[in-house]
N, CA, C and O atoms as a CHARMM CRD file, in Angstrom:
* protein
*
  340
    1    1 MET  N     82.51600 118.95600 200.26800 PROA 1      0.00000
    2    1 MET  CA    83.74500 118.99100 201.04700 PROA 1      0.00000
    3    1 MET  C     83.81500 120.30500 201.98100 PROA 1      0.00000
    4    1 MET  O     83.56200 121.44100 201.58000 PROA 1      0.00000
    5    2 TYR  N     84.11900 120.03400 203.02100 PROA 2      0.00000
    6    2 TYR  CA    84.30000 121.03800 203.86700 PROA 2      0.00000
    7    2 TYR  C     85.62100 122.01700 203.52300 PROA 2      0.00000
    8    2 TYR  O     86.65800 121.58000 203.02500 PROA 2      0.00000
    9    3 GLY  N     85.41500 123.28100 203.84400 PROA 3      0.00000
   10    3 GLY  CA    86.62500 124.16600 203.55100 PROA 3      0.00000
   11    3 GLY  C     87.08600 124.50100 202.21300 PROA 3      0.00000
   12    3 GLY  O     88.26900 124.80200 202.04900 PROA 3      0.00000
   13    4 VAL  N     86.21300 124.47700 201.17700 PROA 4      0.00000
   14    4 VAL  CA    86.44500 124.66900 199.79400 PROA 4      0.00000
   15    4 VAL  C     86.21800 126.16000 199.60500 PROA 4      0.00000
   16    4 VAL  O     85.18400 126.73600 199.94400 PROA 4      0.00000
   17    5 ARG  N     87.41400 126.81500 198.95700 PROA 5      0.00000
   18    5 ARG  CA    87.38400 128.25400 198.80800 PROA 5      0.00000
   19    5 ARG  C     86.51800 128.20500 197.35000 PROA 5      0.00000
   20    5 ARG  O     86.86700 127.50900 196.39600 PROA 5      0.00000
   21    6 VAL  N     85.44400 128.99000 197.36100 PROA 6      0.00000
   22    6 VAL  CA    84.61200 129.11100 196.21500 PROA 6      0.00000
   23    6 VAL  C     84.62700 130.46400 195.70100 PROA 6      0.00000
   24    6 VAL  O     84.25900 131.35900 196.46100 PROA 6      0.00000
   25    7 ILE  N     85.04800 130.78600 194.36400 PROA 7      0.00000
   26    7 ILE  CA    84.97400 131.98400 193.85100 PROA 7      0.00000
   27    7 ILE  C     84.14700 132.03800 192.68400 PROA 7      0.00000
   28    7 ILE  O     84.21200 131.22700 191.76000 PROA 7      0.00000
   29    8 ILE  N     83.30000 133.10000 192.75700 PROA 8      0.00000
   30    8 ILE  CA    82.16700 133.16500 191.70200 PROA 8      0.00000
   31    8 ILE  C     82.21500 134.71900 190.99800 PROA 8      0.00000
   32    8 ILE  O     82.18300 135.71400 191.72200 PROA 8      0.00000
   33    9 HSD  N     82.29000 134.81900 189.60700 PROA 9      0.00000
   34    9 HSD  CA    82.34900 135.79600 188.94800 PROA 9      0.00000
   35    9 HSD  C     81.37100 135.57300 187.69600 PROA 9      0.00000
   36    9 HSD  O     80.98100 134.47600 187.29800 PROA 9      0.00000
   37   10 PRO  N     81.01900 136.95600 187.09600 PROA 10     0.00000
   38   10 PRO  CA    80.28200 136.97400 186.05600 PROA 10     0.00000
   39   10 PRO  C     81.02700 136.56900 184.93400 PROA 10     0.00000
   40   10 PRO  O     82.19900 136.94200 184.86900 PROA 10     0.00000
   41   11 ASP  N     80.48600 135.77500 183.91600 PROA 11     0.00000
   42   11 ASP  CA    81.28400 135.15700 182.67500 PROA 11     0.00000
   43   11 ASP  C     81.75400 136.43600 181.83900 PROA 11     0.00000
   44   11 ASP  O     81.02500 137.39900 181.60400 PROA 11     0.00000
   45   12 GLY  N     83.05100 136.30200 181.43600 PROA 12     0.00000
   46   12 GLY  CA    83.67300 137.22700 180.78700 PROA 12     0.00000
   47   12 GLY  C     84.52100 138.23900 181.79000 PROA 12     0.00000
   48   12 GLY  O     85.36500 138.99500 181.30800 PROA 12     0.00000
   49   13 HSD  N     84.28800 138.21600 183.00200 PROA 13     0.00000
   50   13 HSD  CA    85.23000 139.15100 183.94200 PROA 13     0.00000
   51   13 HSD  C     86.18000 138.29800 184.67900 PROA 13     0.00000
   52   13 HSD  O     85.88100 137.17400 185.08200 PROA 13     0.00000
   53   14 LYS  N     87.34700 138.85900 184.84900 PROA 14     0.00000
   54   14 LYS  CA    88.38300 137.85500 185.38500 PROA 14     0.00000
   55   14 LYS  C     88.44800 138.21900 187.10500 PROA 14     0.00000
   56   14 LYS  O     88.81900 137.37800 187.92300 PROA 14     0.00000
   57   15 LYS  N     88.01500 139.63300 187.48500 PROA 15     0.00000
   58   15 LYS  CA    88.01000 139.69500 188.92900 PROA 15     0.00000
   59   15 LYS  C     86.92200 139.15800 189.51600 PROA 15     0.00000
   60   15 LYS  O     85.81100 139.27700 188.99900 PROA 15     0.00000
   61   16 PRO  N     87.12100 138.49600 190.67700 PROA 16     0.00000
   62   16 PRO  CA    86.08800 137.62600 191.44100 PROA 16     0.00000
   63   16 PRO  C     85.07100 138.80800 192.02200 PROA 16     0.00000
   64   16 PRO  O     85.42400 139.93100 192.38100 PROA 16     0.00000
   65   17 SER  N     83.87600 138.33400 192.02500 PROA 17     0.00000
   66   17 SER  CA    82.93100 139.30700 192.64900 PROA 17     0.00000
   67   17 SER  C     82.41900 138.63200 193.78600 PROA 17     0.00000
   68   17 SER  O     81.65900 139.32900 194.45800 PROA 17     0.00000
   69   18 TRP  N     82.61000 137.50200 194.19000 PROA 18     0.00000
   70   18 TRP  CA    82.27900 136.88000 195.64200 PROA 18     0.00000
   71   18 TRP  C     83.24800 135.87000 195.85200 PROA 18     0.00000
   72   18 TRP  O     83.77400 135.20100 194.96200 PROA 18     0.00000
   73   19 GLU  N     83.45900 135.79000 197.06200 PROA 19     0.00000
   74   19 GLU  CA    84.18000 134.60300 197.47700 PROA 19     0.00000
   75   19 GLU  C     83.62200 134.10100 198.83300 PROA 19     0.00000
   76   19 GLU  O     83.34700 134.85200 199.76900 PROA 19     0.00000
   77   20 LEU  N     83.48200 132.74100 198.84100 PROA 20     0.00000
   78   20 LEU  CA    82.94200 131.95300 199.95100 PROA 20     0.00000
   79   20 LEU  C     83.68800 130.86600 200.41100 PROA 20     0.00000
   80   20 LEU  O     84.71400 130.54800 199.80900 PROA 20     0.00000
   81   21 THR  N     83.27600 130.19400 201.49300 PROA 21     0.00000
   82   21 THR  CA    83.91800 128.88400 201.96800 PROA 21     0.00000
   83   21 THR  C     82.81900 127.83200 202.16600 PROA 21     0.00000
   84   21 THR  O     81.77600 128.12200 202.75400 PROA 21     0.00000
   85   22 SER  N     83.01900 126.80800 201.75300 PROA 22     0.00000
   86   22 SER  CA    81.70400 125.80600 201.90900 PROA 22     0.00000
   87   22 SER  C     81.91800 125.35600 203.30900 PROA 22     0.00000
   88   22 SER  O     83.00500 125.35100 203.88600 PROA 22     0.00000
   89   23 ASP  N     80.78600 124.98200 203.79500 PROA 23     0.00000
   90   23 ASP  CA    80.43700 124.49800 205.28200 PROA 23     0.00000
   91   23 ASP  C     80.58200 123.15000 205.55900 PROA 23     0.00000
   92   23 ASP  O     80.88000 122.39400 204.63400 PROA 23     0.00000
   93   24 HSD  N     80.39500 122.65300 206.86000 PROA 24     0.00000
   94   24 HSD  CA    80.68000 121.25300 207.17100 PROA 24     0.00000
   95   24 HSD  C     79.69800 120.32100 206.38100 PROA 24     0.00000
   96   24 HSD  O     79.88100 119.11400 206.54000 PROA 24     0.00000
   97   25 ARG  N     78.81500 120.66200 205.66100 PROA 25     0.00000
   98   25 ARG  CA    78.07400 119.76100 204.68300 PROA 25     0.00000
   99   25 ARG  C     78.57800 119.88300 203.15600 PROA 25     0.00000
  100   25 ARG  O     77.98700 119.36100 202.21100 PROA 25     0.00000
  101   26 GLY  N     79.61200 120.55500 203.06400 PROA 26     0.00000
  102   26 GLY  CA    80.16800 120.96600 201.88900 PROA 26     0.00000
  103   26 GLY  C     79.40800 121.89500 200.81300 PROA 26     0.00000
  104   26 GLY  O     79.61200 121.88600 199.59900 PROA 26     0.00000
  105   27 GLU  N     78.55400 122.64300 201.46600 PROA 27     0.00000
  106   27 GLU  CA    77.46300 123.49700 200.77500 PROA 27     0.00000
  107   27 GLU  C     77.98900 124.88800 200.97300 PROA 27     0.00000
  108   27 GLU  O     78.81300 125.19200 201.83600 PROA 27     0.00000
  109   28 PHE  N     77.46600 125.68100 200.13200 PROA 28     0.00000
  110   28 PHE  CA    77.66900 127.25100 200.07600 PROA 28     0.00000
  111   28 PHE  C     76.22000 127.64700 199.30700 PROA 28     0.00000
  112   28 PHE  O     75.61800 126.89900 198.53600 PROA 28     0.00000
  113   29 ALA  N     75.83500 128.92100 199.67900 PROA 29     0.00000
  114   29 ALA  CA    74.71100 129.57400 199.10600 PROA 29     0.00000
  115   29 ALA  C     75.15200 131.00100 198.82900 PROA 29     0.00000
  116   29 ALA  O     75.89300 131.56900 199.63300 PROA 29     0.00000
  117   30 LEU  N     74.73800 131.58800 197.75200 PROA 30     0.00000
  118   30 LEU  CA    74.80200 132.96500 197.31700 PROA 30     0.00000
  119   30 LEU  C     73.77600 133.37600 196.45700 PROA 30     0.00000
  120   30 LEU  O     73.34400 132.64400 195.56700 PROA 30     0.00000
  121   31 ARG  N     73.30500 134.66600 196.70500 PROA 31     0.00000
  122   31 ARG  CA    72.21600 135.24300 195.99800 PROA 31     0.00000
  123   31 ARG  C     72.99500 136.24000 195.07000 PROA 31     0.00000
  124   31 ARG  O     73.96100 136.88400 195.47800 PROA 31     0.00000
  125   32 VAL  N     72.50400 136.32200 193.78600 PROA 32     0.00000
  126   32 VAL  CA    73.27500 137.03800 192.74300 PROA 32     0.00000
  127   32 VAL  C     72.19300 138.00700 192.40100 PROA 32     0.00000
  128   32 VAL  O     71.06800 137.82900 192.86700 PROA 32     0.00000
  129   33 PRO  N     72.46700 139.08000 191.57200 PROA 33     0.00000
  130   33 PRO  CA    71.56400 140.15000 191.17400 PROA 33     0.00000
  131   33 PRO  C     70.67500 139.41200 190.47000 PROA 33     0.00000
  132   33 PRO  O     70.98800 138.36700 189.90000 PROA 33     0.00000
  133   34 PRO  N     69.29800 140.00500 190.46900 PROA 34     0.00000
  134   34 PRO  CA    68.17800 139.39800 189.64500 PROA 34     0.00000
  135   34 PRO  C     68.40500 139.55300 188.29600 PROA 34     0.00000
  136   34 PRO  O     69.20400 140.36400 187.82900 PROA 34     0.00000
  137   35 GLY  N     67.64100 138.70400 187.58400 PROA 35     0.00000
  138   35 GLY  CA    67.88000 138.93300 185.98800 PROA 35     0.00000
  139   35 GLY  C     68.63800 137.83500 185.36200 PROA 35     0.00000
  140   35 GLY  O     69.31400 137.12000 186.10200 PROA 35     0.00000
  141   36 PRO  N     68.61400 137.61900 184.14600 PROA 36     0.00000
  142   36 PRO  CA    69.59000 136.64000 183.57600 PROA 36     0.00000
  143   36 PRO  C     70.79600 137.00300 183.57600 PROA 36     0.00000
  144   36 PRO  O     71.14400 138.18400 183.58900 PROA 36     0.00000
  145   37 GLY  N     71.86300 135.65200 183.55400 PROA 37     0.00000
  146   37 GLY  CA    73.13200 136.03500 183.69600 PROA 37     0.00000
  147   37 GLY  C     73.87000 134.66000 183.43100 PROA 37     0.00000
  148   37 GLY  O     73.30600 133.56600 183.45000 PROA 37     0.00000
  149   38 ASP  N     75.19500 134.87200 183.18500 PROA 38     0.00000
  150   38 ASP  CA    76.14900 133.74300 183.23300 PROA 38     0.00000
  151   38 ASP  C     77.37400 133.83400 184.17400 PROA 38     0.00000
  152   38 ASP  O     78.12800 134.80600 184.15000 PROA 38     0.00000
  153   39 TYR  N     77.53000 132.82600 184.96700 PROA 39     0.00000
  154   39 TYR  CA    78.48500 132.92500 186.05000 PROA 39     0.00000
  155   39 TYR  C     79.48700 131.84700 185.89600 PROA 39     0.00000
  156   39 TYR  O     79.18300 130.84700 185.24500 PROA 39     0.00000
  157   40 VAL  N     80.65400 131.96400 186.43900 PROA 40     0.00000
  158   40 VAL  CA    81.76200 130.99100 186.45400 PROA 40     0.00000
  159   40 VAL  C     81.92600 130.83900 187.81100 PROA 40     0.00000
  160   40 VAL  O     81.93600 131.83500 188.53400 PROA 40     0.00000
  161   41 VAL  N     82.07800 129.55000 188.32700 PROA 41     0.00000
  162   41 VAL  CA    82.28600 129.10000 189.73100 PROA 41     0.00000
  163   41 VAL  C     83.47700 128.24800 189.73300 PROA 41     0.00000
  164   41 VAL  O     83.67000 127.26800 189.01500 PROA 41     0.00000
  165   42 THR  N     84.26900 128.74800 190.64400 PROA 42     0.00000
  166   42 THR  CA    85.48000 127.88300 190.87900 PROA 42     0.00000
  167   42 THR  C     85.88300 127.64600 192.21100 PROA 42     0.00000
  168   42 THR  O     85.87900 128.49300 193.10400 PROA 42     0.00000
  169   43 GLY  N     86.27900 126.29600 192.33000 PROA 43     0.00000
  170   43 GLY  CA    86.58500 125.87800 193.76100 PROA 43     0.00000
  171   43 GLY  C     88.17900 125.30500 193.92800 PROA 43     0.00000
  172   43 GLY  O     88.77400 124.60200 193.11000 PROA 43     0.00000
  173   44 GLU  N     88.63300 125.75100 195.07100 PROA 44     0.00000
  174   44 GLU  CA    90.04300 125.25100 195.24400 PROA 44     0.00000
  175   44 GLU  C     89.92900 124.73500 196.81300 PROA 44     0.00000
  176   44 GLU  O     89.16300 125.24800 197.62900 PROA 44     0.00000
  177   45 VAL  N     90.83300 123.62100 197.09700 PROA 45     0.00000
  178   45 VAL  CA    91.08800 123.22700 198.36300 PROA 45     0.00000
  179   45 VAL  C     92.38700 122.24100 198.40300 PROA 45     0.00000
  180   45 VAL  O     92.65000 121.40200 197.54200 PROA 45     0.00000
  181   46 GLU  N     93.04400 122.47700 199.42000 PROA 46     0.00000
  182   46 GLU  CA    94.17400 121.41400 199.72800 PROA 46     0.00000
  183   46 GLU  C     93.85600 120.42400 200.70000 PROA 46     0.00000
  184   46 GLU  O     93.38700 120.81600 201.76800 PROA 46     0.00000
  185   47 ILE  N     94.03100 119.20500 200.51200 PROA 47     0.00000
  186   47 ILE  CA    93.95800 118.06700 201.47400 PROA 47     0.00000
  187   47 ILE  C     95.27500 117.36700 201.76200 PROA 47     0.00000
  188   47 ILE  O     96.15500 117.17400 200.92300 PROA 47     0.00000
  189   48 PHE  N     95.31500 117.00100 203.06100 PROA 48     0.00000
  190   48 PHE  CA    96.53900 116.15100 203.51500 PROA 48     0.00000
  191   48 PHE  C     96.02800 114.86400 203.87200 PROA 48     0.00000
  192   48 PHE  O     95.09100 114.78900 204.66700 PROA 48     0.00000
  193   49 PRO  N     96.58500 113.76300 203.33000 PROA 49     0.00000
  194   49 PRO  CA    96.41500 112.43600 203.89700 PROA 49     0.00000
  195   49 PRO  C     96.58600 112.23800 205.26500 PROA 49     0.00000
  196   49 PRO  O     97.38300 113.01500 205.79100 PROA 49     0.00000
  197   50 VAL  N     96.03600 111.37900 206.01500 PROA 50     0.00000
  198   50 VAL  CA    95.99200 111.34400 207.50500 PROA 50     0.00000
  199   50 VAL  C     96.47600 109.73800 207.71100 PROA 50     0.00000
  200   50 VAL  O     95.85200 108.77900 207.25500 PROA 50     0.00000
  201   51 ILE  N     97.74000 109.65100 208.50800 PROA 51     0.00000
  202   51 ILE  CA    98.12300 108.29600 208.89200 PROA 51     0.00000
  203   51 ILE  C     98.34900 108.27100 210.11400 PROA 51     0.00000
  204   51 ILE  O     99.05700 109.18300 210.54300 PROA 51     0.00000
  205   52 ASP  N     97.89100 107.34500 210.99100 PROA 52     0.00000
  206   52 ASP  CA    97.89900 107.25100 212.22300 PROA 52     0.00000
  207   52 ASP  C     97.55200 108.49100 213.16300 PROA 52     0.00000
  208   52 ASP  O     98.08800 108.66000 214.25900 PROA 52     0.00000
  209   53 GLY  N     96.66700 109.27500 212.65400 PROA 53     0.00000
  210   53 GLY  CA    96.00700 110.61800 213.09700 PROA 53     0.00000
  211   53 GLY  C     97.01300 111.81200 212.95300 PROA 53     0.00000
  212   53 GLY  O     96.82300 112.88500 213.52600 PROA 53     0.00000
  213   54 LYS  N     98.11700 111.55200 212.13600 PROA 54     0.00000
  214   54 LYS  CA    98.83800 112.65700 211.82700 PROA 54     0.00000
  215   54 LYS  C     98.66500 112.96100 210.40400 PROA 54     0.00000
  216   54 LYS  O     98.71700 112.03600 209.59300 PROA 54     0.00000
  217   55 PRO  N     98.40600 114.52000 209.90900 PROA 55     0.00000
  218   55 PRO  CA    98.38900 114.92300 208.56900 PROA 55     0.00000
  219   55 PRO  C     99.81900 114.66600 207.92400 PROA 55     0.00000
  220   55 PRO  O    100.86900 114.83200 208.54400 PROA 55     0.00000
  221   56 GLN  N     99.74100 114.28900 206.75600 PROA 56     0.00000
  222   56 GLN  CA   101.04200 114.10900 206.04700 PROA 56     0.00000
  223   56 GLN  C    101.30800 115.28700 205.13800 PROA 56     0.00000
  224   56 GLN  O    100.98100 115.28800 203.95200 PROA 56     0.00000
  225   57 LYS  N    101.84600 116.17700 205.67800 PROA 57     0.00000
  226   57 LYS  CA   101.87800 117.52400 204.82700 PROA 57     0.00000
  227   57 LYS  C    102.79400 117.52100 203.65400 PROA 57     0.00000
  228   57 LYS  O    102.69300 118.35000 202.75000 PROA 57     0.00000
  229   58 SER  N    103.77100 116.49200 203.68100 PROA 58     0.00000
  230   58 SER  CA   104.54300 116.33100 202.50200 PROA 58     0.00000
  231   58 SER  C    103.82600 115.73900 201.33800 PROA 58     0.00000
  232   58 SER  O    104.35700 115.85700 200.23400 PROA 58     0.00000
  233   59 LYS  N    102.55100 115.04200 201.45700 PROA 59     0.00000
  234   59 LYS  CA   101.98700 114.64800 200.46600 PROA 59     0.00000
  235   59 LYS  C    100.57300 115.33600 200.20200 PROA 59     0.00000
  236   59 LYS  O     99.62200 114.69000 199.76200 PROA 59     0.00000
  237   60 LYS  N    100.51000 116.57800 200.47800 PROA 60     0.00000
  238   60 LYS  CA    99.41300 117.19900 200.27500 PROA 60     0.00000
  239   60 LYS  C     98.84700 117.16100 198.80900 PROA 60     0.00000
  240   60 LYS  O     99.62500 116.88500 197.89500 PROA 60     0.00000
  241   61 LYS  N     97.54700 117.42300 198.54900 PROA 61     0.00000
  242   61 LYS  CA    97.04500 117.41500 197.18300 PROA 61     0.00000
  243   61 LYS  C     96.24600 118.54900 196.92600 PROA 61     0.00000
  244   61 LYS  O     95.57500 118.92400 197.88800 PROA 61     0.00000
  245   62 ARG  N     96.13100 119.26000 195.77300 PROA 62     0.00000
  246   62 ARG  CA    95.33500 120.37800 195.61900 PROA 62     0.00000
  247   62 ARG  C     94.30800 119.90200 194.76600 PROA 62     0.00000
  248   62 ARG  O     94.60800 119.19000 193.80700 PROA 62     0.00000
  249   63 LEU  N     93.01200 120.24300 195.02800 PROA 63     0.00000
  250   63 LEU  CA    91.87000 119.96200 194.36200 PROA 63     0.00000
  251   63 LEU  C     91.17600 121.25000 193.69100 PROA 63     0.00000
  252   63 LEU  O     91.00800 122.28900 194.33000 PROA 63     0.00000
  253   64 THR  N     90.79400 121.09800 192.36900 PROA 64     0.00000
  254   64 THR  CA    90.14600 122.36600 191.92000 PROA 64     0.00000
  255   64 THR  C     88.88600 121.84300 191.04500 PROA 64     0.00000
  256   64 THR  O     88.80400 120.69300 190.61400 PROA 64     0.00000
  257   65 GLY  N     88.01300 122.75600 190.86500 PROA 65     0.00000
  258   65 GLY  CA    86.90800 122.41500 190.02600 PROA 65     0.00000
  259   65 GLY  C     86.27600 123.64900 189.44900 PROA 65     0.00000
  260   65 GLY  O     86.38200 124.73200 190.02400 PROA 65     0.00000
  261   66 GLN  N     85.73000 123.52600 188.50600 PROA 66     0.00000
  262   66 GLN  CA    85.03100 124.88200 187.71400 PROA 66     0.00000
  263   66 GLN  C     83.88300 124.49100 187.12900 PROA 66     0.00000
  264   66 GLN  O     83.91900 123.39200 186.57600 PROA 66     0.00000
  265   67 ALA  N     82.66400 125.22000 187.09800 PROA 67     0.00000
  266   67 ALA  CA    81.59500 125.20000 186.44100 PROA 67     0.00000
  267   67 ALA  C     80.99700 126.55900 185.96100 PROA 67     0.00000
  268   67 ALA  O     81.22900 127.62900 186.52600 PROA 67     0.00000
  269   68 LYS  N     80.22500 126.41500 184.89400 PROA 68     0.00000
  270   68 LYS  CA    79.51500 127.58400 184.19300 PROA 68     0.00000
  271   68 LYS  C     78.19200 127.36900 184.56000 PROA 68     0.00000
  272   68 LYS  O     77.59100 126.29500 184.53400 PROA 68     0.00000
  273   69 ILE  N     77.72400 128.59400 184.94600 PROA 69     0.00000
  274   69 ILE  CA    76.13400 128.53900 185.50800 PROA 69     0.00000
  275   69 ILE  C     75.35300 129.65000 184.59100 PROA 69     0.00000
  276   69 ILE  O     75.66100 130.84000 184.52000 PROA 69     0.00000
  277   70 HSD  N     74.26500 128.99500 183.89900 PROA 70     0.00000
  278   70 HSD  CA    73.41100 130.12800 183.16800 PROA 70     0.00000
  279   70 HSD  C     72.19200 130.24800 184.28700 PROA 70     0.00000
  280   70 HSD  O     71.74800 129.23800 184.83400 PROA 70     0.00000
  281   71 LEU  N     71.71400 131.52000 184.56300 PROA 71     0.00000
  282   71 LEU  CA    70.42700 131.71300 185.04300 PROA 71     0.00000
  283   71 LEU  C     69.67400 132.44300 184.21600 PROA 71     0.00000
  284   71 LEU  O     70.21800 133.40700 183.67700 PROA 71     0.00000
  285   72 ALA  N     68.39500 132.18200 183.95500 PROA 72     0.00000
  286   72 ALA  CA    67.53100 132.63800 182.72200 PROA 72     0.00000
  287   72 ALA  C     66.77900 133.74100 183.46200 PROA 72     0.00000
  288   72 ALA  O     66.31500 134.62900 182.74700 PROA 72     0.00000
  289   73 GLY  N     66.59100 133.82500 184.73800 PROA 73     0.00000
  290   73 GLY  CA    65.70900 134.88500 185.48900 PROA 73     0.00000
  291   73 GLY  C     65.92400 134.81800 186.88900 PROA 73     0.00000
  292   73 GLY  O     67.03400 134.53500 187.34000 PROA 73     0.00000
  293   74 GLU  N     64.83600 135.08300 187.69200 PROA 74     0.00000
  294   74 GLU  CA    64.77600 134.93700 189.13600 PROA 74     0.00000
  295   74 GLU  C     64.51000 133.52600 189.61400 PROA 74     0.00000
  296   74 GLU  O     63.58700 133.36700 190.41200 PROA 74     0.00000
  297   75 GLU  N     65.10500 132.65200 189.27500 PROA 75     0.00000
  298   75 GLU  CA    65.08800 131.27300 189.86000 PROA 75     0.00000
  299   75 GLU  C     65.97400 130.77400 190.60000 PROA 75     0.00000
  300   75 GLU  O     67.10500 131.23400 190.44100 PROA 75     0.00000
  301   76 GLN  N     65.80600 129.78400 191.55000 PROA 76     0.00000
  302   76 GLN  CA    66.82900 129.20700 192.40300 PROA 76     0.00000
  303   76 GLN  C     67.40700 127.92100 191.58000 PROA 76     0.00000
  304   76 GLN  O     66.67400 127.09100 191.04300 PROA 76     0.00000
  305   77 GLN  N     68.83400 127.88300 191.56300 PROA 77     0.00000
  306   77 GLN  CA    69.44800 126.87800 190.89500 PROA 77     0.00000
  307   77 GLN  C     70.44900 126.05800 191.77500 PROA 77     0.00000
  308   77 GLN  O     71.44200 126.60700 192.25300 PROA 77     0.00000
  309   78 ASP  N     70.19700 124.85800 191.96100 PROA 78     0.00000
  310   78 ASP  CA    71.32300 124.03400 192.56400 PROA 78     0.00000
  311   78 ASP  C     72.18900 123.39500 191.55600 PROA 78     0.00000
  312   78 ASP  O     71.68800 123.08900 190.47500 PROA 78     0.00000
  313   79 PHE  N     73.69100 123.11200 191.83900 PROA 79     0.00000
  314   79 PHE  CA    74.37500 122.55800 191.11200 PROA 79     0.00000
  315   79 PHE  C     75.48800 122.02400 191.90000 PROA 79     0.00000
  316   79 PHE  O     75.71500 122.43900 193.03700 PROA 79     0.00000
  317   80 SER  N     76.35900 120.89700 191.19100 PROA 80     0.00000
  318   80 SER  CA    77.42500 120.39100 191.88000 PROA 80     0.00000
  319   80 SER  C     78.74300 120.83400 191.19800 PROA 80     0.00000
  320   80 SER  O     78.82000 121.06100 189.99100 PROA 80     0.00000
  321   81 LEU  N     79.72500 120.93300 192.02800 PROA 81     0.00000
  322   81 LEU  CA    81.01600 121.27000 191.69800 PROA 81     0.00000
  323   81 LEU  C     82.03500 120.08300 191.95200 PROA 81     0.00000
  324   81 LEU  O     82.34000 119.78400 193.10700 PROA 81     0.00000
  325   82 HSD  N     82.51000 119.47000 190.96000 PROA 82     0.00000
  326   82 HSD  CA    83.20300 118.23500 191.03700 PROA 82     0.00000
  327   82 HSD  C     84.85600 118.75800 191.07900 PROA 82     0.00000
  328   82 HSD  O     85.35200 119.57600 190.30500 PROA 82     0.00000
  329   83 MET  N     85.45700 118.14900 192.04300 PROA 83     0.00000
  330   83 MET  CA    86.79100 118.49300 192.36600 PROA 83     0.00000
  331   83 MET  C     87.71700 117.34800 191.80700 PROA 83     0.00000
  332   83 MET  O     87.54800 116.14900 192.03000 PROA 83     0.00000
  333   84 ASN  N     88.69500 117.88700 191.06800 PROA 84     0.00000
  334   84 ASN  CA    89.80700 116.91600 190.44400 PROA 84     0.00000
  335   84 ASN  C     91.41300 117.61400 190.74300 PROA 84     0.00000
  336   84 ASN  O     91.68500 118.81100 190.83600 PROA 84     0.00000
  337   85 GLU  N     92.20400 116.60800 190.83700 PROA 85     0.00000
  338   85 GLU  CA    93.55500 117.05800 191.02100 PROA 85     0.00000
  339   85 GLU  C     94.12400 117.71500 189.89300 PROA 85     0.00000
  340   85 GLU  O     95.27800 118.14100 189.94500 PROA 85     0.00000
């Protein structure tokens, strides 16, 4: 999904370490410090239904999703973030 605000922080910390926005393919990429670690990835986006080419702002929906990621070392890991109301 395009335009999702993605917030990533180490597990156990409240303050976000990185903030990104997904691209037109719904993808984002980030390099974290090398070594093992656990991270929490949160996504947020607001969508508006479109009727006759006009966005219906009164019917907006907020979608969120969260995933916990474990990295064992210096590997690349792909994952999906599922968005729910």
